[in-house]
C-alpha positions in Angstrom: 0.0 0.0 0.0 1.2 3.5 -0.9 1.4 5.7 2.2 1.4 9.4 1.7 1.4 8.9 -2.1 -2.3 8.9 -2.5 -2.4 12.6 -3.4 0.2 12.2 -6.1 -1.6 9.2 -7.5 -4.9 11.1 -7.6 -3.2 13.9 -9.4 -1.9 11.6 -12.2 -5.3 10.0 -12.6 -6.9 13.4 -13.0 -4.3 14.3 -15.6 -4.9 11.2 -17.8 -8.7 11.6 -17.6 -8.3 15.2 -18.7 -6.2 14.1 -21.6 -9.0 11.8 -22.8 -11.8 14.3 -22.2 -10.1 17.3 -23.8 -8.1 15.4 -26.4 -5.1 17.3 -25.3 -1.7 15.9 -24.1 0.0 16.4 -20.7 3.5 15.9 -19.3 4.0 14.9 -15.6 7.5 14.9 -14.0 7.9 13.0 -10.7 11.1 13.7 -8.8 12.5 12.4 -5.5 15.6 10.9 -3.9 16.6 7.3 -4.2 14.1 5.0 -2.6 11.3 7.6 -2.3 8.8 5.4 -4.2 8.9 6.9 -7.7 8.9 3.6 -9.5 6.2 2.2 -7.3 4.1 5.2 -8.0 4.6 4.9 -11.7 3.8 1.2 -11.7 0.6 1.7 -9.6 -0.6 4.5 -12.0 0.2 2.4 -15.1 -1.7 -0.5 -13.8 -4.7 1.7 -13.0 -4.5 3.5 -16.4 -4.5 0.2 -18.3 -7.8 -0.8 -16.5 -9.5 2.4 -17.8 -8.7 1.5 -21.5 -5.6 3.6 -21.9 -2.6 2.2 -23.8 0.5 2.2 -21.5 4.0 2.0 -22.9 6.8 1.8 -20.4 10.6 2.2 -20.4 13.3 2.8 -17.9 16.7 4.5 -18.2 19.9 2.7 -17.0 23.3 4.0 -16.2 24.8 1.0 -18.0 22.8 1.8 -21.2 23.1 5.5 -21.2 25.5 5.4 -24.1 23.3 3.2 -26.2 21.6 5.3 -28.9 17.8 5.1 -28.8 17.8 2.6 -26.0 14.8 4.0 -24.1 12.9 4.7 -27.4 13.5 1.1 -28.4 11.7 0.0 -25.2 8.7 2.2 -26.0 8.6 0.9 -29.6 8.7 -2.7 -28.3 5.6 -1.9 -26.3 4.0 -0.3 -29.3 4.7 -3.4 -31.4 3.1 -5.6 -28.8 0.1 -3.3 -28.9 -0.3 -4.0 -32.6 1.4 -1.0 -34.2 3.8 -1.3 -37.1 7.2 -0.1 -36.0 9.3 -1.5 -38.8 10.0 1.8 -40.5 10.9 3.5 -37.2 13.3 0.7 -36.2 15.1 1.0 -39.6 15.5 4.7 -39.2 16.8 4.4 -35.6 19.4 1.9 -36.8 20.6 4.4 -39.5 20.6 7.3 -37.0 22.4 5.3 -34.4 25.3 4.6 -36.8 25.7 8.3 -37.4 25.8 9.4 -33.7 29.2 9.1 -31.9 29.0 7.3 -28.6 30.6 10.2 -26.7 28.0 12.5 -28.1 25.2 10.1 -27.4 25.7 10.4 -23.7 25.1 14.1 -23.9 27.0 14.5 -20.7 29.6 17.0 -21.9 27.9 18.4 -24.9 26.1 21.7 -24.9 23.7 20.6 -27.7 22.6 17.3 -29.0 23.7 16.9 -32.6 20.5 16.2 -34.5 21.7 16.8 -38.0 21.6 14.4 -40.9 19.0 13.4 -43.5 17.7 10.6 -41.2 16.6 12.7 -38.2 13.5 14.5 -39.5 12.0 11.3 -41.0 12.8 9.5 -37.8 11.2 12.0 -35.5 8.0 12.2 -37.7 7.8 8.4 -37.9 8.1 8.1 -34.1 5.3 10.5 -33.5 3.1 8.9 -36.2 3.6 5.4 -34.8 2.5 6.6 -31.3 -0.5 8.4 -32.7 -1.7 5.2 -34.3 -2.3 3.9 -30.8 -4.4 6.9 -29.8 -7.4 5.9 -31.9 -8.4 3.2 -29.4 -8.0 5.4 -26.3 -5.5 7.7 -24.6 -1.8 6.8 -24.7 0.4 6.9 -21.6 4.2 6.9 -22.1 5.9 6.0 -18.8 9.7 6.6 -18.5 11.4 5.8 -15.3 14.9 7.0 -14.2 15.0 9.9 -16.6 18.5 10.9 -15.4 19.9 7.8 -17.1 18.0 8.0 -20.4 20.2 8.2 -23.5 20.4 11.6 -25.3 18.9 10.4 -28.6 15.8 9.1 -26.8 15.5 12.3 -24.9 15.5 14.2 -28.2 12.7 12.0 -29.5 10.7 12.6 -26.2 11.1 16.3 -26.6 9.8 16.1 -30.2 6.7 14.3 -28.9 6.1 16.8 -26.0 6.1 19.7 -28.5 3.1 18.1 -30.4 0.7 17.3 -27.5 -1.7 20.2 -28.0 -4.2 18.1 -29.9 -3.2 14.5 -29.1 -4.5 12.6 -26.0 -1.0 11.5 -25.0 0.3 11.7 -21.4 4.0 11.5 -20.9 4.9 10.5 -17.3 8.6 10.9 -16.4 10.4 10.2 -13.1 13.8 11.4 -12.1 16.1 10.9 -9.2 18.0 13.7 -7.5 21.7 13.6 -8.6 24.9 15.4 -7.7 24.5 17.9 -10.5 21.7 18.9 -12.8 20.9 16.0 -15.1 20.1 16.7 -18.7 19.9 20.5 -18.3 19.0 21.3 -21.9 16.2 18.7 -21.8 14.8 20.2 -18.6 15.1 23.8 -19.9 12.8 23.0 -22.8 10.6 20.6 -20.9 9.8 23.1 -18.2 8.7 25.6 -20.8 5.7 23.4 -21.8 2.4 24.7 -20.5 1.1 21.1 -20.1 3.8 20.2 -17.5 3.0 19.3 -13.9 5.8 18.6 -11.4 5.2 16.2 -8.5 7.9 16.1 -5.8 7.8 13.1 -3.4 8.6 14.2 0.2 9.8 11.7 2.9 7.2 9.9 4.9 6.0 11.6 8.1 5.8 10.1 11.5 2.0 9.9 11.5 2.1 8.1 8.2 4.6 5.6 9.5 2.4 5.1 12.6 -0.6 4.4 10.4 1.3 1.8 8.4 2.6 0.0 11.5 -0.9 0.2 12.9 -2.5 -1.4 9.8 0.2 -4.1 9.6 -0.6 -5.0 13.2 -4.3 -5.6 12.2 -5.6 -2.2 13.4 -8.1 -0.6 10.9 -10.1 2.5 11.6 -8.7 3.1 15.0 -6.0 5.5 16.2 -2.5 4.1 16.6 -1.4 3.5 20.2 1.3 5.4 21.9 3.7 2.4 21.6 3.1 2.3 17.9 3.7 6.1 17.6 6.9 5.7 19.6 8.1 3.0 17.2 7.2 5.1 14.2 9.4 7.9 15.6 12.3 5.5 16.1 11.9 4.3 12.5 11.8 7.8 11.2 14.9 8.7 13.1 16.7 5.7 11.6 15.6 6.3 8.0 14.7 10.0 7.7 11.3 8.8 6.4 12.8 7.2 3.2 10.2 4.6 2.1 12.8 2.1 0.9 14.6 2.0 4.2 11.4 2.1 6.2 9.9 -0.8 4.3 13.1 -2.9 4.9 12.9 -2.2 8.7 9.2 -3.0 8.9 9.5 -6.5 7.3 12.4 -7.5 9.5 11.7 -9.9 12.4 11.1 -8.2 15.7 12.6 -9.2 19.1 10.8 -7.5 22.0 12.1 -7.2 25.5 10.4 -9.5 27.9 7.4 -7.9 29.7 9.0 -4.5 29.7 6.4 -2.0 28.6 7.7 1.0 26.7 11.0 -0.6 25.8 11.8 -0.2 22.1 11.6 -3.3 20.0 14.8 -4.7 18.5 14.7 -5.5 14.8 17.0 -8.2 13.6 18.0 -9.5 10.2 19.8 -8.1 7.2 16.9 -6.6 5.1 17.8 -3.1 6.2 21.4 -3.6 5.3 20.5 -4.8 1.9 18.2 -1.8 1.4 21.0 0.6 2.4 23.3 -0.9 -0.2 20.6 -0.9 -2.8 20.2 2.8 -2.1 23.9 3.4 -2.1 24.6 1.8 -5.4 21.9 3.8 -7.1 23.8 6.9 -6.3 26.8 8.2 -8.3 30.3 7.1 -7.4 31.2 10.4 -5.7 28.2 10.0 -3.4 29.2 6.4 -2.6 32.8 7.5 -1.8 31.5 10.2 0.5 29.3 7.7 2.3 32.3 5.4 2.7 34.5 8.2 4.0 31.8 9.0 6.6 31.6 5.4 7.6 35.4 5.2 8.1 35.5 8.5 10.0 32.5 7.5 12.2 32.3 11.1 13.5 30.9 14.4 12.3 33.0 15.7 9.4 33.2 19.0 7.6 33.0 19.4 3.9 36.6 20.6 3.8 37.8 17.5 5.7 35.9 15.1 3.5 37.1 16.9 0.4 40.7 16.7 1.5 40.3 13.0 2.4 38.8 12.1 -1.0 40.5 14.6 -3.2 37.1 16.3 -4.1 36.2 20.0 -4.2 34.0 21.2 -1.3 31.2 21.9 -3.7 31.2 18.3 -4.9 31.2 17.1 -1.3 28.2 19.4 -0.5 26.3 17.9 -3.5 27.0 14.4 -2.3 25.9 15.1 1.2 22.7 16.7 -0.1 21.7 13.6 -2.1 22.7 11.2 0.7 20.7 13.3 3.1 17.6 13.3 0.8 17.8 9.5 0.6 17.9 9.1 4.4 21.4 7.8 4.7 23.0 10.9 6.2 21.9 13.3 8.9 23.7 16.6 8.5 27.4 15.6 8.7 27.5 11.9 9.5 25.7 8.7 8.7 22.3 8.6 10.2 22.4 5.3 12.2 25.0 2.7 13.3 23.3 0.1 11.2 23.8 2.2 8.1 27.4 2.7 9.0 27.9 -1.0 9.5 26.3 -1.8 6.1 28.4 0.7 4.3 31.6 -0.4 6.0 30.8 -4.1 5.4 30.5 -3.4 1.7 33.6 -1.4 1.4 36.5 -3.5 0.1 39.3 -4.1 2.6 42.0 -2.3 0.5 39.7 0.7 0.1 39.0 0.8 3.9 42.7 0.6 4.6 43.5 3.4 2.2 40.7 5.6 3.6 42.0 5.0 7.2 45.5 6.0 6.2 44.3 9.2 4.5 42.0 9.9 7.5 45.0 9.5 9.9 47.1 11.9 7.8 44.3 14.4 7.3 43.1 14.4 10.9 46.6 14.8 12.2 47.0 17.9 10.0 43.7 19.2 11.4 45.0 18.8 15.0 42.5 16.0 16.0 42.9 14.2 19.3 45.6 11.5 19.4 43.0 8.8 20.1 41.1 9.7 17.0 44.2 9.7 14.8 45.5 6.5 16.5 42.3 4.6 15.7 42.8 5.2 12.0 46.5 4.3 12.2 45.6 1.0 13.8 43.0 0.3 11.2 45.3 1.1 8.3 48.5 -0.4 9.9 50.4 2.5 8.5 53.5 3.9 10.4 55.3 5.7 7.6 56.1 9.1 9.3 57.9 10.2 12.4 54.9 11.7 14.1 53.1 8.3 14.2 54.9 6.8 17.3 54.4 9.9 19.6 50.7 10.0 18.6 50.2 6.4 19.4 51.9 6.8 22.7 49.8 9.8 23.6 46.6 7.9 22.6 47.6 4.8 24.6 48.1 6.9 27.7 44.7 8.6 27.2 43.0 5.2 26.6 44.6 3.7 29.8 43.4 6.7 31.8 39.9 6.4 30.4 39.7 2.7 31.3 40.1 1.3 27.8 43.1 -1.1 27.9 41.6 -3.0 25.0 42.1 0.0 22.7 45.5 0.7 24.3 46.8 -2.7 23.2 46.1 -2.0 19.6 47.8 1.4 19.8 50.9 0.0 21.5 51.4 -3.0 19.3 51.5 -0.7 16.2 53.6 1.8 18.1 56.2 -0.8 19.0 56.8 -1.4 15.3 56.9 2.2 14.3 60.1 4.1 13.7 60.7 5.1 17.3 64.0 5.4 19.3 65.0 2.7 21.7 63.8 4.6 24.8 60.4 5.2 23.4 60.1 1.5 22.3 60.9 0.4 25.9 58.3 2.8 27.3 55.7 1.5 24.8 56.6 -2.1 25.6 56.1 -1.4 29.3 52.7 0.2 28.6 51.8 -2.7 26.5 52.3 -5.1 29.4 50.1 -2.9 31.6 47.3 -2.8 29.0 47.3 -6.5 28.1 47.4 -7.4 31.8 44.3 -5.4 32.4 42.5 -7.3 29.7 43.9 -10.8 30.2 47.0 -11.5 32.5 47.6 -14.8 30.7 48.1 -13.0 27.4 50.6 -10.5 29.0 53.1 -13.2 29.9 55.0 -13.1 26.6 55.2 -9.4 26.5 56.4 -9.3 30.1 59.2 -11.8 29.4 60.3 -9.7 26.4 60.2 -6.5 28.5 62.4 -8.1 31.2 64.9 -9.3 28.6 65.2 -6.0 27.0 65.4 -4.0 30.2 69.0 -2.9 31.0 70.4 -2.1 34.4 68.0 -0.1 36.5 68.3 3.7 36.2 65.6 4.7 38.6 61.8 4.7 38.6 61.6 5.0 34.8 63.3 1.7 34.2 61.0 -0.7 32.3 61.9 -3.4 34.8 60.5 -1.3 37.6 57.3 -0.7 35.6 56.9 -4.5 35.3 57.0 -5.1 39.1 53.2 -5.3 39.7 52.8 -7.9 36.9 55.8 -9.9 38.1 54.2 -10.0 41.6 50.9 -11.1 40.2 52.6 -14.1 38.6 54.4 -14.8 41.8 57.8 -13.9 40.4 58.8 -12.1 43.6 62.5 -12.7 43.2 62.6 -10.9 39.8 60.4 -8.0 41.2 62.7 -7.5 44.2 65.7 -7.6 42.0 64.2 -5.0 39.7 63.6 -2.5 42.4 66.9 -3.3 44.2 69.0 -3.0 41.0 68.5 0.8 40.8 71.2 3.0 42.4 68.6 4.4 44.9 67.4 0.9 45.6 70.9 -0.3 46.4 71.5 2.6 48.7 68.2 2.0 50.5 69.0 -1.7 51.1 72.4 -0.7 52.4 70.8 1.9 54.7 72.8 4.7 53.2 70.1 6.5 51.2 69.5 10.0 52.4 66.1 11.0 53.5 63.8 11.4 50.6 66.2 9.9 48.1 63.9 7.0 47.4 61.2 9.4 46.5 62.7 10.4 43.2 60.6 11.5 40.4 57.0 10.7 41.2 57.8 8.3 44.0 57.2 5.3 41.9 60.4 3.4 42.9 59.6 3.7 46.6 56.0 2.7 45.9 57.2 -0.4 44.0 59.5 -1.3 46.9 56.6 -1.0 49.3 54.4 -3.1 47.0 56.9 -5.9 46.9 57.3 -5.8 50.7 53.5 -5.8 51.4 52.5 -8.4 48.8 55.4 -10.8 49.4 56.5 -10.0 52.9 59.5 -12.3 52.8 61.2 -9.7 50.5 62.5 -6.3 51.2 61.8 -6.6 54.9 63.8 -3.4 55.5 61.2 -1.4 53.6 58.6 -2.2 56.2 61.0 -1.8 59.2 63.8 0.7 58.8 61.8 3.0 56.5 58.5 2.4 58.2 58.3 6.0 59.4 58.8 7.3 55.9 56.0 5.4 54.2 53.6 5.5 57.1 53.8 9.3 57.1 52.9 9.2 53.4 49.5 7.7 54.3 48.4 11.0 55.8 50.4 13.4 53.5 48.2 13.7 50.4 49.8 16.7 48.9 53.4 15.9 49.4 53.6 12.4 47.9 52.4 10.7 44.8 48.9 9.1 44.9 50.4 5.7 44.2 52.8 5.9 47.1 50.1 7.2 49.4 47.6 4.5 48.3 50.1 1.7 49.2 51.1 3.5 52.4 47.5 3.4 53.5 47.4 -0.3 53.0 50.7 -0.7 54.8 49.2 1.2 57.8 46.3 -1.3 57.9 48.6 -4.3 57.7 51.1 -2.8 60.2 48.8 -0.8 62.4 50.2 1.9 64.8 48.7 4.5 67.1 50.0 7.3 64.9 47.9 6.4 61.8 44.2 5.7 61.6 44.3 3.5 58.5 40.5 3.4 58.0 40.2 7.2 58.1 43.2 7.6 55.8 41.6 5.0 53.4 38.3 6.8 53.4 39.9 10.1 52.8 41.9 8.7 49.9 38.8 7.2 48.3 36.9 10.5 48.6 39.8 12.4 46.9 40.6 10.0 44.1 37.6 7.8 43.3 36.6 10.1 40.4 40.2 10.5 39.0 40.8 9.2 35.5 42.9 6.1 35.5 42.5 5.6 39.3 41.4 2.0 39.1 44.7 0.5 40.4 45.1 3.2 43.0 41.8 2.4 44.7 42.4 -1.3 45.3 44.9 -0.7 48.2 42.5 1.6 50.2 39.7 -0.8 49.7 41.8 -3.6 51.2 42.8 -1.2 54.0 39.1 -0.6 54.8 38.5 -4.3 54.7 41.4 -5.2 57.0 40.5 -2.3 59.3 37.0 -3.7 59.9 35.0 -1.4 57.7 33.4 -4.0 55.5 30.3 -1.8 55.2 32.3 1.0 53.5 34.0 -1.6 51.2 30.5 -2.7 50.0 29.5 0.9 49.5 32.7 2.0 47.6 32.8 -1.2 45.5 29.3 -0.5 44.4 30.3 2.9 43.3 33.3 1.7 41.4 31.5 -1.1 39.7 29.0 1.4 38.4 31.6 3.3 36.6 31.8 2.8 32.8 35.6 2.6 32.7 35.5 -0.8 34.5 33.4 -2.2 31.7 36.5 -2.7 29.5 38.9 -3.7 32.3 38.0 -7.2 33.4 40.9 -7.6 35.7 40.2 -4.5 37.8 36.5 -5.3 37.7 37.1 -8.8 39.0 39.5 -7.6 41.7 36.9 -5.1 43.0 34.2 -7.8 42.9 36.4 -10.2 44.9 37.1 -7.6 47.6 33.4 -6.8 47.7 32.6 -10.5 48.1 34.9 -10.8 51.1 33.4 -7.7 52.6 29.8 -9.1 52.1 31.0 -12.3 53.8 32.2 -10.3 56.8 28.8 -8.6 57.0 27.0 -12.0 57.1 25.6 -11.6 53.6 26.5 -15.1 52.2 24.3 -14.7 49.1 26.0 -11.5 48.0 29.4 -12.8 48.9 28.9 -16.0 46.8 27.4 -14.1 43.9 30.2 -11.5 43.8 33.0 -14.1 44.1 31.5 -16.3 41.4 31.1 -13.4 39.1 34.7 -12.4 39.7 35.9 -15.9 38.7 33.6 -15.9 35.7 34.9 -12.5 34.4 38.5 -13.6 35.0 39.1 -17.4 35.0 41.1 -18.8 38.0 44.4 -19.4 36.0 44.5 -15.7 35.1 44.4 -14.6 38.8 47.9 -15.6 39.5 48.7 -15.6 43.3 45.6 -13.4 43.9 43.3 -16.3 43.2 43.3 -17.1 46.9 41.0 -14.2 47.7 37.8 -15.2 45.6 38.5 -18.9 46.3 38.7 -18.3 50.0 35.4 -16.4 50.0 33.6 -19.2 48.1 35.0 -21.9 50.3 33.9 -20.0 53.4 30.4 -19.3 52.0 30.0 -23.0 51.2 31.2 -24.0 54.6 28.9 -21.6 56.5 25.9 -22.7 54.5 26.6 -26.4 55.0 27.6 -27.0 51.4 30.7 -29.1 52.1 30.7 -30.8 48.7 30.7 -27.3 47.1 33.6 -26.3 49.3 35.5 -29.4 48.3 34.9 -28.4 44.6 36.5 -25.0 45.2 39.3 -26.5 47.1 40.0 -28.7 44.1 40.9 -25.7 42.0 44.6 -25.5 41.5 46.5 -22.7 43.1 50.0 -21.5 42.4 52.6 -22.4 45.1 53.7 -18.8 45.3 50.3 -17.8 46.7 51.4 -19.1 50.1 54.1 -16.5 50.2 51.5 -13.8 50.1 48.7 -12.5 52.4 46.3 -14.0 49.9 47.7 -17.4 51.0 46.7 -16.5 54.6 43.1 -15.9 53.4 43.1 -19.2 51.7 44.5 -21.2 54.7 41.9 -19.7 57.1 39.1 -20.7 54.7 40.5 -24.2 54.1 41.1 -24.7 57.8 37.5 -23.6 58.6 36.2 -26.2 56.1 38.3 -28.9 57.7 36.9 -27.9 61.1 33.3 -28.0 59.8 34.0 -31.5 58.6 35.4 -32.5 62.0 38.9 -32.9 60.7 40.5 -31.1 63.7 44.1 -32.1 62.9 43.9 -30.7 59.3 42.3 -27.6 60.5 44.9 -27.0 63.2 47.7 -27.6 60.7 46.3 -24.9 58.4 45.7 -22.4 61.2 49.1 -23.0 62.7 50.8 -22.6 59.3 48.9 -19.3 58.8 50.0 -18.1 62.2 53.6 -19.0 61.4 53.5 -17.0 58.2 51.9 -14.0 60.0 54.4 -14.1 62.8 57.3 -14.4 60.4 56.1 -11.4 58.5 55.4 -9.5 61.7 51.8 -8.8 60.4 49.4 -8.8 63.3 46.4 -7.2 61.6 43.5 -9.3 62.8 41.4 -8.2 59.9 43.7 -10.0 57.5 43.7 -13.5 59.1 42.7 -14.0 62.8 44.5 -17.3 63.0 44.5 -17.3 66.9 40.7 -17.1 66.9 40.3 -19.9 64.3 42.8 -22.1 66.2 40.8 -21.5 69.4 37.7 -22.9 67.6 39.7 -26.1 67.0 40.6 -26.3 70.7 37.0 -25.8 71.7 36.0 -28.6 69.4 38.6 -30.8 71.0 37.5 -29.9 74.5 40.6 -27.9 75.3 38.9 -24.8 76.7 41.8 -23.6 78.7 44.0 -23.5 75.6 41.2 -21.9 73.6 40.7 -19.2 76.2 44.5 -18.5 76.2 44.5 -18.1 72.4 41.4 -15.8 72.5 42.9 -13.6 75.1 46.1 -13.3 73.0 43.9 -12.3 70.1 42.1 -9.7 72.2 45.4 -8.2 73.5 47.0 -7.7 70.1 48.4 -4.1 70.5 46.9 -2.6 67.4 44.6 -3.4 64.6 41.9 -5.4 66.3 38.7 -4.6 64.5 35.2 -4.8 66.0 34.2 -8.0 64.2 37.2 -9.9 65.3 36.7 -8.7 68.9 33.0 -9.7 68.7 33.9 -13.2 67.5 36.6 -13.6 70.1 34.3 -12.6 72.9 31.6 -14.9 71.6 33.9 -17.8 71.6 35.4 -16.8 74.9 31.9 -17.0 76.4 31.9 -20.7 75.7 34.9 -21.1 78.0 33.8 -18.8 80.7 32.0 -19.4 84.0 28.2 -19.0 83.9 28.2 -15.8 85.9 30.7 -14.2 83.3 29.2 -15.7 80.2 26.2 -13.4 79.8 28.5 -10.3 80.1 30.7 -11.5 77.3 27.8 -12.4 75.0 26.2 -9.0 75.6 29.4 -7.2 74.6 29.7 -9.5 71.6 26.2 -8.6 70.5 27.0 -4.9 70.8 30.2 -5.3 68.6 28.3 -7.3 66.0 25.6 -4.7 65.8 28.3 -2.0 65.4 30.3 -3.7 62.7 27.2 -4.9 60.8 27.9 -8.7 60.9 24.3 -10.0 60.8 25.3 -13.6 60.9 27.5 -13.2 63.9 24.8 -11.1 65.5 22.1 -13.7 65.1 24.4 -16.4 66.5 25.4 -14.3 69.5 21.8 -13.3 70.3 20.7 -16.8 70.1 23.4 -17.9 72.6 22.5 -14.9 74.7 18.9 -16.2 75.0 20.1 -19.6 75.9 22.1 -18.5 78.8 19.1 -16.7 80.5 18.2 -19.7 82.5 21.8 -20.1 83.7 21.7 -16.4 84.9 18.6 -17.1 87.0 16.1 -15.6 84.5 13.1 -17.5 83.1 13.9 -19.6 80.1 12.3 -18.2 77.1 13.6 -20.4 74.2 15.0 -23.8 73.4 18.1 -24.8 71.5 17.3 -24.3 67.8 18.3 -24.7 64.2 18.2 -21.5 62.1 18.0 -21.5 58.4 18.4 -17.8 57.5 17.6 -17.3 53.9 19.7 -14.1 53.9 22.7 -16.0 55.3 22.6 -19.2 53.3 21.4 -18.8 49.7 22.6 -20.2 46.5 23.4 -23.6 45.1 24.0 -26.2 47.7 23.0 -23.9 50.6 22.3 -25.8 53.7 21.1 -25.1 57.3 23.2 -23.2 59.7 23.3 -25.6 62.7 23.3 -24.0 66.0 24.7 -26.8 68.1 24.0 -27.4 71.7 26.0 -24.8 73.8 29.3 -26.0 75.1 28.2 -25.3 78.7 25.5 -28.0 78.6 27.4 -30.8 80.2 28.9 -33.8 78.6 25.6 -35.6 78.7 24.1 -33.0 76.4 21.2 -32.4 78.7 19.0 -29.4 77.9 18.7 -26.5 80.4 16.0 -26.7 83.0 12.6 -26.0 81.8 12.8 -27.6 78.4 12.8 -31.3 79.3 9.5 -31.8 77.6 10.5 -30.4 74.3 10.4 -32.7 71.3 10.8 -32.6 67.5 7.3 -31.0 67.1 8.7 -27.8 68.6 9.5 -26.3 65.2 8.5 -22.8 64.1 7.1 -22.9 60.6 7.9 -20.2 58.1 4.5 -18.5 58.7 4.8 -18.7 62.5 8.3 -17.2 62.4 7.1 -14.2 60.3 4.4 -13.5 62.7 6.7 -14.0 65.7 9.3 -11.5 64.3 6.7 -8.8 63.9 5.2 -9.5 67.3 8.7 -9.3 68.9 9.0 -5.9 67.2 5.9 -4.7 69.1 3.3 -4.8 66.3 -0.3 -5.4 67.2 -2.3 -8.4 65.8 -4.1 -6.0 63.4 -0.8 -4.5 62.1 0.6 -8.0 61.6 -2.5 -9.0 59.7 -2.2 -6.0 57.4 1.5 -6.5 56.8 1.3 -10.2 56.0 -2.2 -10.1 54.2 -3.7 -12.6 56.6 -6.7 -12.5 58.9 -6.4 -11.5 62.6 -7.7 -14.9 63.5 -4.8 -16.5 61.6 -2.3 -14.2 63.5 -3.8 -15.3 66.8 -3.5 -19.0 65.9 0.2 -18.6 64.8 1.0 -16.8 68.0 -0.7 -19.4 70.2 1.4 -22.2 68.6 4.6 -20.0 68.8 4.1 -19.3 72.5 3.7 -23.1 73.2 6.8 -24.0 71.1 9.0 -21.3 72.7 7.5 -21.9 76.2 6.5 -18.3 76.7 3.2 -16.7 78.0 3.0 -13.5 76.0 4.6 -11.5 73.2 6.8 -9.5 75.6 8.4 -12.8 76.6 9.4 -13.6 73.0 13.2 -14.2 72.7 15.4 -11.4 71.7 17.1 -13.4 68.9 14.0 -12.7 66.8 15.0 -9.1 66.7 18.2 -10.1 64.9 16.1 -10.8 61.9 14.6 -7.3 62.0 16.1 -6.2 58.6 16.2 -9.6 56.9 13.6 -11.9 55.4 13.0 -14.5 58.2 14.0 -18.0 57.5 12.9 -21.1 59.4 13.5 -21.7 63.0 13.7 -25.2 64.2 13.8 -26.2 67.8 15.4 -29.4 69.1 16.2 -30.9 72.4 19.7 -31.6 73.4 
């Protein structure tokens, strides 16, 4: 169906009816851009005219046949012959005339006048007109000629002859012409437009309301108004196509993939019909227009006419004409291709050698125009051209900008080309070092070869600018600590620092990178460069709180050092928070922020780690840096674990290992694996924990703090399985490592606390109490969560009169640090000691399945075992001897009990849970019986621990 072409079709019908009625001819010229529906309009009119009794002769011009004399006239005569007219004499004359017309002149492209001389021309023209008039006796005659811009000059001359003699002949001449770069057939148009019988019909692009009607009718809607969703889709189609019917039709017939149950979300059209339509349109334009479209596709940015002209070797006026016709056909919007799908179609059709040549020219031209290095570098990489001296510096600048913007993937391309450009030796080493950095951020496994080549090419260290120093972080990631230590020690300043003869501040040369790398080696592999942590401790610890006098890199690592080696002089959590506030929006700050995040984690501020990691993961620059994204997720997972959120911890750790496979983690793999092992252990998924423990880890991991994380997690799993000897071995090994490194930060690995759990399980309460007191009396760096856990465990070894006090303090600490799982356990134990303190028993030993604390595959119940103070016989406290397995709170009963414990009335509980008041009363009655209480004020306080969490199921059991 023709949309918005009904008016033009009606006009043509009136014209032909007028010809028949008045016995007078008419000429109609239809113009429009490529794909505007001219041919469809002519065909529709011709079909209709034939049904009214008119004779319709059709022909079409062709670029390929424009040099063929009388080509279009021959098509018309063929139609006349089929209609019963004798065309023998005309065909003989055209053959004679064709032989007398040179091919170059027949095109009429460069001639001012068409040569129409010779004895054959006048008889030919008269015979043509006579032959056509023979068809008029049986009704009006309609001559339809499509693509007038490609009609040969001799046929045009014949058509003009006919149009001059239409005053008394019922002949309608219908012509269509596409907009071209320059005026097509100017002499023909000059005479044609002087005819009084001429009407001009210009086809405009489709409007949004017309597109909406078409979509509405295709969807089966007739007679009603299109919906808002249909109108929105019509606007989107119009924006993609400029209202060009050819492009619109291609989009409409493509299959549609809609977003699931999301109202108002644009549909996604799939398929290649649109791409084919774009190419169909493109190849119907002249070569200069195609070249401009290809240049716009290669540039992929707004481009001025002057830039395009210099790129293609065209005059600005020629470029302006090309942009005009491309815009009219819906391919271009002002100064760039209208839509990415159009760009993709044009690029896909451009031969590889043409694309390469265009990219090279674009690089040269844009460099001359002073474009950004990243823009020029993109074209250099696409072309592979490095033929001038300015190329290497531009690629280096672009690489630095891309790294800062979080695009290491682009940086790799720039640097690989730059390393092969004609650069001096120092620049090549600098580019090689940047290449290692960029490739590591994308895939550490792929950076290994580049790292080895960099280390082989690096000469003796000459300070912080040495390529070997730049390689230190990546050597450490792979566990190559000896090489990293040698790299920072081989510099003159490094040698002086190791000998203790470096003057104050000497290590802080340049931007402080050398001192930062020495500190990184010492903190990540504490067996190396011990003097950096000891003899120079005052120097780097002061850097943690001196933001304006040291480099951000040195300060970042100093903050972490202050958390691992806590002192009274530096509040590491405050310093870390201040650093995050100052630098979290800095370009290229991804690596800088990891150390402060760890400092917050080890300092007991897991809540701030979760908040900051959420902010960082929401930044677009992490989207293209899988390593940093995974590292932040792994830290977030450990923080969520310390807040008791097992579901979030497991999800984040799994995602970290999906984004970056375990082999690519190097020695850092211990962090996400430890979190997953602990999550599985806490939720009872011991088979899942075994699966994670089966993942291979590099031996060098156990020379790092990440190894301490892993040993604690593995030992806890052994303990959960009752393998006390294996658990003790892991915890003692962790303790030996920590003591050997002189790292006593409890937030890193509280090995004494974990070892105390083993001793409690073995019944050695005295030894357990001694370990816990040692943990509590660590001079510095004891965070609230570790204190809470230590006091909670210490309560199991304490006398009944002291037990309640320890548990109360543990509850306060868990509330303060945000550990919901620890809080629930401590409050449950606090309720269970009430009878021992002489208060009425209000609960029984229970099993708590907390959905917020044990979700995910293989999640199992958290078993709250009978307290250690129940005697060896396992007898229950007084007052609960009659309990049995029927004393189990159902899910519904627990939900009601939680709200009741919070002080809500029966009516409020009814409204909140959408149940009747009678049902609430029945649930409370059963709850009171099972918990051995009389009224809601006697409900146990452990229910309040579930205040902000979806309650799980509480199961009671007797000793």
